[in-house]
DRENKOLKOL-993422 format. One record per residue: x, y, z of N, C-alpha, C in turn; residue in one letter. Coordinates in steps of 0.1 Angstrom, whole numbers. Example, Ala and Ser with C-alpha at 12.3 -4.5 7.8 and 13.67 -1.06 7.14 Angstrom:
PT  n.xx  n.yy  n.zz ca.xx ca.yy ca.zz  c.xx  c.yy  c.zz residuo
PT   132   -57    78   123   -45    78   132   -33    78       A
PT   128   -22    71   137   -11    71   129     0    79       S
END
This chain:
PT  n.xx  n.yy  n.zz ca.xx ca.yy ca.zz  c.xx  c.yy  c.zz residuo
PT   373   318   602   367   312   590   374   299   586       M
PT   366   289   584   371   276   580   374   275   565       G
PT   379   263   561   383   261   547   370   263   538       P
PT   372   267   526   361   269   516   355   256   512       K
PT   342   256   512   334   245   507   326   249   495       V
PT   327   241   484   319   244   472   307   234   472       S
PT   295   240   471   283   231   471   279   231   456       I
PT   278   219   451   276   217   437   261   212   435       I
PT   253   218   428   239   215   426   236   211   412       I
PT   236   199   408   233   195   394   217   197   392       P
PT   213   203   381   199   206   379   195   202   365       F
PT   184   194   365   178   189   352   163   188   354       Y
PT   156   199   349   141   199   349   134   196   362       N
PT   140   201   373   135   198   386   127   209   392       C
PT   115   207   396   107   217   402   110   222   416       S
PT   119   215   423   122   217   436   136   225   437       F
PT   141   229   426   154   235   426   156   247   434       V
PT   145   256   435   146   268   443   148   265   458       D
PT   142   254   463   144   250   477   158   246   479       Q
PT   163   238   470   177   234   472   186   246   472       A
PT   185   255   463   194   267   463   192   275   476       I
PT   180   277   480   178   285   492   184   278   504       Q
PT   184   266   505   189   258   516   205   260   516       S
PT   211   260   504   225   263   503   229   277   508       A
PT   221   287   503   223   300   507   221   303   522       L
PT   213   295   528   209   296   542   219   290   552       S
PT   230   284   547   240   278   556   247   287   566       Q
PT   248   282   578   254   291   588   269   291   586       T
PT   275   282   579   289   282   575   291   292   564       Y
PT   299   301   565   299   313   556   310   311   545       K
PT   320   304   546   330   303   536   326   292   526       N
PT   315   296   518   311   286   508   309   293   494       I
PT   309   285   484   304   290   471   294   280   467       E
PT   284   284   459   274   276   454   274   276   439       I
PT   276   264   433   277   263   419   265   255   413       I
PT   256   260   406   244   253   400   249   249   386       L
PT   248   236   383   251   232   369   238   228   363       V
PT   234   236   353   222   233   345   226   223   334       D
PT   221   211   335   224   200   326   215   199   314       D
PT   213   211   308   205   212   296   190   212   299       G
PT   186   219   310   172   219   314   163   227   304       S
PT   151   222   302   141   229   294   129   233   302       T
PT   128   228   315   117   231   324   123   237   337       L
PT   115   246   343   117   252   356   129   260   357       F
PT   134   264   346   146   273   346   143   287   353       T
PT   130   291   352   126   303   358   128   304   373       E
PT   129   292   379   131   291   393   145   295   398       K
PT   154   294   388   168   298   391   171   313   391       I
PT   162   319   382   165   334   379   167   343   391       T
PT   158   342   402   160   351   413   174   349   421       P
PT   180   338   418   192   335   426   205   337   418       F
PT   204   341   405   216   341   397   227   351   402       K
PT   223   361   408   233   371   414   241   366   426       G
PT   235   355   432   240   350   444   248   337   444       K
PT   247   331   432   253   317   430   261   317   417       I
PT   270   307   416   276   305   403   266   297   394       G
PT   266   300   382   257   293   372   265   288   360       Y
PT   264   275   357   270   269   346   259   262   338       L
PT   260   262   325   251   254   317   258   245   307       R
PT   254   234   304   260   224   296   249   216   289       K
PT   253   209   278   244   200   272   241   188   282       E
PT   229   183   280   225   172   289   234   160   287       N
PT   239   155   299   247   143   298   246   135   311       G
PT   237   138   320   235   130   332   242   136   344       G
PT   237   132   356   242   138   368   257   137   370       T
PT   264   126   367   278   125   368   285   136   361       A
PT   281   138   348   288   148   340   286   163   346       T
PT   274   165   352   271   178   357   279   179   370       A
PT   280   169   378   289   170   390   303   173   386       L
PT   308   165   377   322   167   373   325   181   367       N
PT   315   186   360   317   199   355   318   210   366       Y
PT   309   208   376   309   217   387   322   216   396       G
PT   326   204   398   338   201   406   350   207   400       I
PT   351   206   386   362   212   379   363   227   380       S
PT   351   233   381   350   248   383   352   253   397       A
PT   350   243   406   350   247   421   363   253   425       A
PT   363   263   435   375   268   440   376   264   455       T
PT   367   256   460   368   252   474   377   241   476       G
PT   382   240   489   390   228   492   382   215   495       E
PT   369   218   498   360   206   500   348   208   490       Y
PT   342   196   487   331   196   478   319   189   486       I
PT   308   196   484   295   190   489   285   190   477       A
PT   278   178   476   269   177   464   254   178   470       W
PT   246   186   464   232   187   467   223   185   455       L
PT   216   175   455   206   172   443   196   183   444       S
PT   191   187   432   182   198   431   168   195   437       S
PT   165   183   441   152   180   447   153   177   462       D
PT   165   179   467   168   177   481   171   191   487       D
PT   173   191   501   178   203   507   186   201   520       Y
PT   195   210   523   203   209   535   196   217   546       F
PT   198   212   559   195   220   571   205   231   572       L
PT   202   243   578   211   254   578   224   251   584       P
PT   225   242   594   238   239   601   245   227   594       E
PT   241   222   583   247   210   577   262   212   575       K
PT   266   222   567   280   224   564   289   227   577       I
PT   284   236   585   290   240   597   293   227   606       S
PT   283   220   609   285   208   618   295   198   612       K
PT   293   196   599   300   185   593   315   189   591       Q
PT   317   201   588   331   206   586   338   206   600       M
PT   331   210   611   337   210   624   341   195   628       S
PT   333   185   625   335   171   627   347   167   619       F
PT   348   171   606   359   166   597   372   172   601       M
PT   373   184   605   385   191   610   390   184   622       L
PT   381   182   631   384   175   644   390   161   642       K
PT   385   154   632   390   140   630   400   140   618       H
PT   404   151   613   413   151   601   407   142   590       N
PT   394   143   588   388   134   578   388   141   564       A
PT   391   132   554   391   137   540   377   135   534       E
PT   369   126   539   356   124   534   347   120   546       A
PT   334   125   545   325   121   556   311   121   551       S
PT   302   114   558   287   114   554   279   114   567       F
PT   266   117   565   257   118   577   245   111   575       T
PT   236   111   584   222   106   582   213   116   576       N
PT   201   112   573   191   121   566   177   117   569       Y
PT   168   126   566   153   123   566   148   120   552       D
PT   139   111   551   132   108   538   120   116   538       Y
PT   118   125   528   106   134   528    98   132   515       I
PT    86   138   515    77   138   504    78   151   496       D
PT    69   152   486    68   164   478    64   177   486       E
PT    58   175   497    54   187   506    63   189   518       N
PT    75   182   517    85   184   528    81   177   541       N
PT    71   168   540    67   161   552    76   148   554       Q
PT    81   146   566    90   135   569    83   122   568       V
PT    87   113   559    82   100   558    89    90   567       L
PT   102    91   567   111    82   575   122    91   581       I
PT   121    93   594   132   101   601   144    92   602       P
PT   156    98   602   168    90   603   169    78   594       W
PT   167    80   582   164    70   572   177    61   569       C
PT   189    66   571   201    59   569   206    50   580       G
PT   215    41   576   221    32   586   229    41   596       W
PT   231    36   608   239    43   618   251    34   622       R
PT   262    40   624   274    32   627   282    38   639       F
PT   287    29   647   295    32   658   310    31   656       S
PT   314    25   645   328    23   642   330    20   627       N
PT   343    21   623   346    20   609   344     6   603       Q
PT   346    -4   612   344   -18   607   330   -20   604       K
PT   320   -16   613   306   -17   610   303   -12   596       E
PT   308     0   593   306     7   580   311    -2   568       F
PT   323    -6   569   329   -15   559   320   -26   556       Y
PT   316   -34   566   308   -46   565   294   -43   559       N
PT   289   -32   563   276   -28   557   277   -25   542       A
PT   289   -18   539   290   -14   525   292   -26   516       Y
PT   296   -37   521   297   -50   513   283   -55   510       L
PT   272   -50   516   259   -55   514   250   -45   506       Q
PT   253   -32   508   243   -22   503   250    -8   503       Y
PT   246     0   494   251    14   494   245    22   506       N
PT   252    23   516   247    29   529   251    44   530       V
PT   257    49   518   260    63   519   251    71   509       V
PT   244    81   515   236    90   506   246   101   501       N
PT   247   102   488   256   111   482   254   125   486       G
PT   242   129   489   240   144   492   243   146   507       C
PT   247   137   514   251   139   528   267   140   529       T
PT   274   137   518   288   136   518   295   150   516       V
PT   306   152   523   315   162   521   329   156   519       I
PT   335   160   508   348   154   505   359   164   500       I
PT   371   161   503   382   170   498   383   169   483       K
PT   384   180   477   385   181   463   398   173   457       K
PT   408   173   465   420   166   461   418   152   458       D
PT   408   146   464   406   131   462   402   129   448       I
PT   394   138   442   390   136   428   403   137   418       F
PT   412   146   422   425   148   415   432   135   415       K
PT   432   127   426   440   115   427   433   103   422       K
PT   420   102   424   413    90   420   404    91   407       L
PT   403   103   402   394   105   391   380   110   396       G
PT   372   115   386   359   120   389   348   109   388       F
PT   336   113   390   325   104   389   324    98   375       F
PT   322    85   374   323    78   361   308    79   354       N
PT   308    86   343   295    88   336   289    76   331       P
PT   297    66   329   292    53   324   280    48   332       I
PT   282    50   346   271    47   355   262    59   357       Y
PT   252    59   349   244    71   348   236    74   361       R
PT   231    63   368   223    64   379   230    60   393       Y
PT   242    53   392   248    49   404   263    53   404       T
PT   266    64   398   280    69   398   285    72   412       H
PT   277    76   421   281    78   435   284    64   442       D
PT   277    54   439   280    41   445   293    36   441       Y
PT   297    38   428   310    33   423   321    42   429       E
PT   318    56   431   329    64   436   333    61   451       M
PT   322    58   459   325    55   473   333    42   474       W
PT   329    32   466   337    19   465   352    23   461       F
PT   354    31   451   367    35   446   375    41   458       R
PT   369    50   466   375    56   477   380    45   487       L
PT   371    36   491   373    26   501   385    16   497       L
PT   385    11   484   394     2   481   408     8   479       V
PT   409    21   478   421    29   477   426    34   490       N
PT   420    29   501   425    33   514   420    45   521       G
PT   410    52   514   404    64   521   393    60   531       Y
PT   393    66   542   382    64   552   371    74   549       K
PT   358    69   550   347    77   550   341    77   564       M
PT   342    89   571   339    89   585   323    92   585       Y
PT   317    86   594   302    88   597   300    97   609       Y
PT   292   108   606   288   117   616   273   114   619       L
PT   270   111   631   257   106   635   247   119   637       D
PT   245   126   627   237   138   627   227   137   615       E
PT   216   142   616   206   142   606   205   156   600       N
PT   212   158   588   214   171   583   209   174   569       L
PT   203   164   562   198   165   549   185   159   548       T
PT   177   165   538   163   160   535   164   155   522       K
PT   161   142   521   162   135   508   148   132   503       F
PT   144   137   491   130   137   487   126   125   478       R
PT   115   120   480   109   111   471    98   118   463       T
PT    97   116   450    86   122   442    85   114   429       H
PT    73   116   422    71   107   411    81   109   399       K
PT    88   120   399    98   123   388   112   120   392       D
PT   114   115   404   128   113   409   134   102   401       S
PT   147   103   400   155    93   392   154    79   399       G
PT   153    79   413   153    67   420   140    60   417       T
PT   129    67   415   116    61   412   115    56   398       N
PT   121    64   388   118    62   374   128    51   368       K
PT   140    50   375   150    42   368   155    30   376       H
PT   147    23   383   150    12   392   156     1   385       Q
PT   151    -3   373   157   -14   366   172   -11   361       A
PT   174     2   356   187     5   352   197     5   363       E
PT   192    11   374   200    12   387   205    -2   391       M
PT   196   -12   391   199   -25   395   210   -31   386       K
PT   209   -29   373   219   -34   364   232   -28   366       K
PT   233   -15   368   246    -9   371   252   -13   384       E
PT   243   -14   395   248   -19   407   254   -33   407       M
PT   248   -41   399   253   -55   398   267   -55   392       A
PT   270   -47   382   283   -46   376   293   -40   386       I
PT   289   -30   393   298   -23   403   301   -33   414       I
PT   291   -40   419   293   -49   431   302   -61   426       E
PT   300   -67   415   308   -78   410   323   -74   409       S
PT   325   -62   406   339   -57   405   345   -53   418       H
PT   338   -47   426   344   -40   439   342   -48   451       Y
PT   332   -56   453   330   -62   465   341   -73   469       R
PT   346   -81   459   357   -89   463   370   -82   467       P
PT   372   -71   460   384   -62   464   383   -56   478       I
PT   370   -51   481   368   -45   494   369   -55   505       L
PT   363   -67   502   363   -78   512   378   -82   515       A
PT   386   -82   506   400   -86   508   407   -75   515       E
PT   404   -62   512   409   -51   519   406   -51   534       Y
PT   393   -54   537   389   -55   551   396   -65   559       I
PT   399   -77   552   406   -88   559   420   -83   563       K
PT   426   -75   556   440   -70   560   439   -59   570       H
PT   427   -54   572   426   -44   583   424   -51   596       L
PT   419   -63   596   416   -70   609   428   -74   616       S
END
């Protein structure tokens, strides 16, 4: 049995939450715990009820995804953390394949590719993410765009103890800032060229509803971190 992995599912009024939970429960990797953090939901809470004896359940006042993730991470007992949005889902072999890859490469953080799906689980864009053959390609791509889908990431919990948790100031782009923080502090994010997560688009998704706010936050993050990362990459060459 491998190291324990805690799957954190932040939930706020999402109709797809049951699919997310079921995908976490269906993992072939057995040393896991599942922690659902109810971020003050008022809708679709009945979809959680059938699973409450099988998962950890935490409820808090609404504060945004970053606060829900941080609450879950603080409560997690796993050595590694995986984040699953309540409108996305994992393939059954997601944790098993990624943990095998990470242990082989002694990786503290990794991410994978993913499919872009619709409300009916139909694939709109297969292998939607960028693909990389080496670390330098990844660094250079990250200077242009957020090429890491947060729900494909597995990360050692110790990293949060050293670098801090997700910053709730960035309500919609807290993951973008976190991966920058990792990279400029010398942590490698390893890319596994596997397609293990289904990332959903729908009318109520944060990505669709909050584009203007996301762009403002990204501009602040990029203006701060891009020069630092560019300088860091120079010293790697």
